[in-house]
LOSE-560001 format. One record per residue: z, y, x of N, C-alpha, C in turn. Coordinates in steps of 0.2 Angstrom, whole numbers, plus 2048, in hexadecimal, padded with zeros to 3 digits. Atoms other than C-alpha are relative to their C-alpha. Example, Ala and Ser with C-alpha at 12.3 -4.5 7.8 and 13.67 -1.06 7.14 Angstrom:
8007FA8048277EA83E800806804
7FF7FA7FC8247FB8448038057FC
% end
This chain:
7FA7FD803E17320D527FF8067FD
8017FA803E1932ED46803806804
7FE7FB7FCE1B33FD4E8078027FE
7F97FE801E2D346D508008077FC
8007FA803E33355D477FF806804
8027FA7FCE2C366D4D8058057FE
7FC7FA801E37375D4F7FC806802
8037FA7FFE32387D4F805805803
7FB7FC7FEE3B394D5A7FC807800
8027F9800E393A7D58802804807
7FF7FD7F9E383B2D688068057FF
7FB7FB800E453BED618077FD801
7F98037FFE533B1D63801801808
7FF7FF7F9E503B4D767FF807802
8027F97FEE4A3C6D777FC8037FB
8037FC804E403D3D6F7F97FC7FD
805803803E333CCD637F9804801
8067FC800E273DAD63801807803
7FF7F97FEE233ECD697FE8047FA
8017FC806E243F9D5B7FD807802
8037F97FFE19408D5A8018037F9
7FF7FC806E1C416D4D7FA8047FF
8067FC801E0E41ED448018057FA
8007FC806E0C42DD387FB7FE7FC
805802805E0242BD287F9803802
8067FD7FEDF5437D307FE7FF807
8028017F9DF5430D417FB7FB801
8058057FEDE8426D4A8037FA804
7FC8057FCDEE415D507FD800807
8018017F8DEF413D637FE7F9801
8038077FFDE7404D6B8067FC801
7FB805800DF23F5D688027FD807
7FF8037F9DEF3EFD7A804805805
7FD7FB7FCDF73FFD818068037FC
7FA7FE805E08400D77804806804
7FC7FA7FEE12410D798087FE800
7F9801800E25411D7B8028017F9
7FE800806E3040FD6C8018077FD
7FF7F9802E33422D6B7FA8047FE
8067FD801E21426D6B7FD8007F9
804801806E1742AD5B7F9803800
8077FD801E0542DD568018067FC
8007FA803E0143ED517F98027FD
8067FE803DF4446D467FB804804
8057FD7FBDED44FD557FE7FB805
8028057FBDE943FD5E7F97FE7FE
807801801DD643FD5F7FD7FD806
8038037FBDCA435D6A7FE804806
8027FB7FBDC4444D73805805802
7FA7FC7FEDD544CD758008077FD
8007F9803DD145CD6B8047FF7F9
7FC800806DDD460D5D7FC8007FA
803801807DD945CD4B7FF8077FD
8017FA803DD246BD427FF806804
8017FB7FBDCF475D527FA7FF804
8068027FCDBE46FD577FA8037FD
8067FD803DAE478D557FB7FA800
805805801D9E46ED527FE7FD806
8018037F9D9C46BD658067FC802
7FA8037FEDAD464D66805804804
7FC7FC7FCDB4472D6F8068047FC
7FB7FD803DC547AD6B7FE8077FE
8037FA803DC2489D60806806800
7FB7FB800DCE497D667FD805805
8037FB7FBDCB4A7D70806805802
7FC7FB7FEDD34B5D797FF8067FC
8007FB805DD74C1D6B801807803
7FE7FA7FDDDF4CED768027FF807
7FD8017F9DE34D1D88801807803
7FF7F97FDDEA4DFD937FB801805
8057FE7FBDDF4E9D9E8017FD807
8008047FADDB4DFDAE7FA802804
7FA7FE7FCDDD4E6DBC8048057FC
7FB7FC804DEC4EFDB57FF807803
8007F97FDDEA502DB6807803802
7F97FF7FFDFD502DB78027FE807
7FE8037FADFD4F9DC87FD805805
8037FB7FBDFB506DD77FC7FD805
8048037FCDED503DE28037FE807
7FC8027FADF9502DF18047FA7FF
7FC806801E014F3DE97FD7FA804
8038067FCE004E2DF37FE7FB7FC
803805804DFB4D8DE47FD8037FA
8037FE806DEF4DADD67FD7FA7FC
804805805DEA4CFDC77F98037FF
8077FE801DD74D0DC77FC7FE7FA
804803806DD14C5DB98037FB7FD
7FE806804DD54B9DAB7FA7FE7FC
805803804DC94AEDA28027FA7FC
7FE806804DCA4A0D957FB7FB801
8058057FFDC2490D9A8007FB7FA
800804806DBC484D8C8017F8803
7FE8067FDDC4475D958047FC7FB
7FB804805DCF467D8D8057FD805
7FE7FB804DDC46CD8D7FD807802
8037FA7FEDD647ED8D805803806
7FC7FD7FADDB489D9D7FE807800
8027F97FEDDD49BDA17FF800807
8018007F9DD649EDB2800807802
7FF7F97FEDDA4AEDBC7FF800807
8007FE7F9DD84B6DCD805805802
7FB7FB7FEDE54C0DD77FD802807
8027FD7F9DE14CBDE6807802803
7FA7FE7FCDEF4CDDF37FF802807
8017FD7F9DF14D7E038027FB805
7FF8057FBDF04CCE12805802805
7FB7FE7FCE014CFE198027FB805
7FE8067FCE044BEE217FC7FA7FF
804806801DFB4ADE238047FC7FB
7FC804805E094A4E198028057FA
7FE7FC806E0A4ABE078007FC7FA
800804806E0D4A5DF67FE8057FA
8027FC806E054ABDE68017FC7FA
7FF804806E0A4A5DD48008057FA
8007FD807E094AADC28067FE7FC
7FB802804E184AADB77FE8027F9
8027FF807E154A9DA48047FD7FB
7FC802806E1D4A7D937FC8017FA
8037FF807E184A4D818058027FB
7FB7FF804E294A8D7A804806802
7FC7FA7FEE2E4B9D818057FF806
7FC8027FAE354B2D918067FD7FF
7FB805801E414A7D898007FA804
8028057FBE39499D937FA803804
8047FE7FBE2F49CDA27FC7FA804
8048057FCE21492DAB7FD803805
8037FE7FAE19494DBB7FA7FC803
8068037FDE07491DC27FF802807
8017FE7F9E04491DD57F8801801
8077FF7FFDF4499DDA7FE7FD807
8028037FADE9492DE87FB805803
8047FC7FCDE049BDF67F97FF7FF
807800801DCE49FDF37FC802806
8037FE7FADC94A9E02801808801
7FF7F97FFDC84BBE097FD8047FA
8037FB805DC54C9DFC7FE806803
8027FA7FDDBA4D6E03801800808
7FE8007F9DC14DBE148057FB801
7FA8057FEDCE4D1E1D8068027FE
7F97FD802DDC4DCE168027FC7FA
7FE803806DDC4D2E067FD7F97FF
801807801DDC4C0E007FF7FF7F8
801802807DD64B8DEF8037FA7FF
7FD806802DE04ABDE67FE7FF7F9
802802807DDC4A2DD68057FB7FD
7FB804803DE749ADC97FD7FE7F9
801802806DE6490DB98067FF7FC
7FA801804DF2490DAA7FD7FB7FA
802805805DF0480D9F8038037F9
7FE7FE807DF1484D8C8017FA7FC
7FF805805DF847AD7E7FA7FF7FB
805801806DEE475D6E7FF8077FE
8027F9802DE5484D678058027FA
7FB7FD804DF148FD5D7FD8007F9
8027FF807DF048FD4A8018077FE
7FF7F9800DF74A0D4B7FF804806
8007FD7FADF54ADD588067FF804
7FA8017FCE004AAD677FF804806
8007FB7FAE054B6D758027FD806
7FE8037F9E064B1D87801807804
7FF7FB7FBE0E4BDD938007FE807
8008027F9E0C4BCDA6801805805
7FF7FB7FBE104C4DB67FE7FC807
8028047FAE094C0DC8805802805
7FB7FF7FAE154BEDD77FD7FE806
8038017F9E104BFDE9806800805
7FA8007FCE1D4BADF67FD7FE807
8018017F9E1C4BAE098077FE803
7FA8027FDE2A4B0E12803805805
7FD7FC7FCE364BBE1B7FE807800
8027F9800E2D4CBE168028037F9
7FE7FE807E2F4CDE037FC7FD7FB
804803805E284CADF27FE8077FC
8037FB804E1D4D5DE67FD7FD7FA
802802807E184D5DD47FB8047FE
8047FC805E0A4DADC98017FE7F9
7FE801807E114DBDB87FE8057FB
8037FB805E064E8DB08058067FF
7FC7FA800E124F6DB58077FF7FC
7FA801803E214EDDAE7FF7FD7F8
801802807E194E9D9D7FD7F97FF
803806800E124D8DA27F98007FD
807801803E004D2D9F8017FC7FA
7FF803807DFE4CDD8D7F97FD7FE
806804802DF14C0D878027FD7F9
800803806DEF4BCD757FB7FB7FE
804806802DE84ABD708008007F8
801800808DE14AAD5E7FB7FB7FE
806805803DD749DD547FA8037FF
8077FD801DC54A0D547FC7FC7FA
803804805DBC49CD447F97FE802
8068037FEDAD491D477FA8037FB
8057FD805D9C497D3F7FF7FA7FB
801805805D9848ED2F7FA7FC801
8058057FFD8E47FD307FA8017FB
805800805D7D47FD288007FB7FB
800805806D7B477D177FB7FA802
8058057FFD73466D187FA8017FC
806800804D61465D137FE7FA7FC
% end
């Protein structure tokens, strides 16, 4: 017998036909097998190694540096203070990190050390909690370490202000804020060395 008539049904009559991803003209397509939400978009900073476009050196590392930093430890912080910011360094991680150490007077076993920072003049504030490292010198002092994750390398110099907070429950809190001026860290793009001409 001849086959009967065939009918075709489209899924959109019962529900959503497809998942839609939006792309920019300069974006890199994301894996189709891992669709994003409808509101997500691909951006021109989407690279396989996570480093922002135009901000990588020949080794693939982000190319920016600490252009300026307040004196650390601060000469404005009196020696008898209970908290001292001791160091800050830039780590070439992905994303890049600021790592620092803080020395606090051992006033009690339970204590909290954190760093408050801003990149917009304290309009918005972020906080990074420090972790205990060990005793600093004698038993009168403890050493804490913290990390501050940084965003994509700046195309223009960016200023980060920070202050250190030390708190002991039921006793009090103390700050090292560079004598009220805040610690100032300026991040700036670093020009990579020119590549040698091909032979």
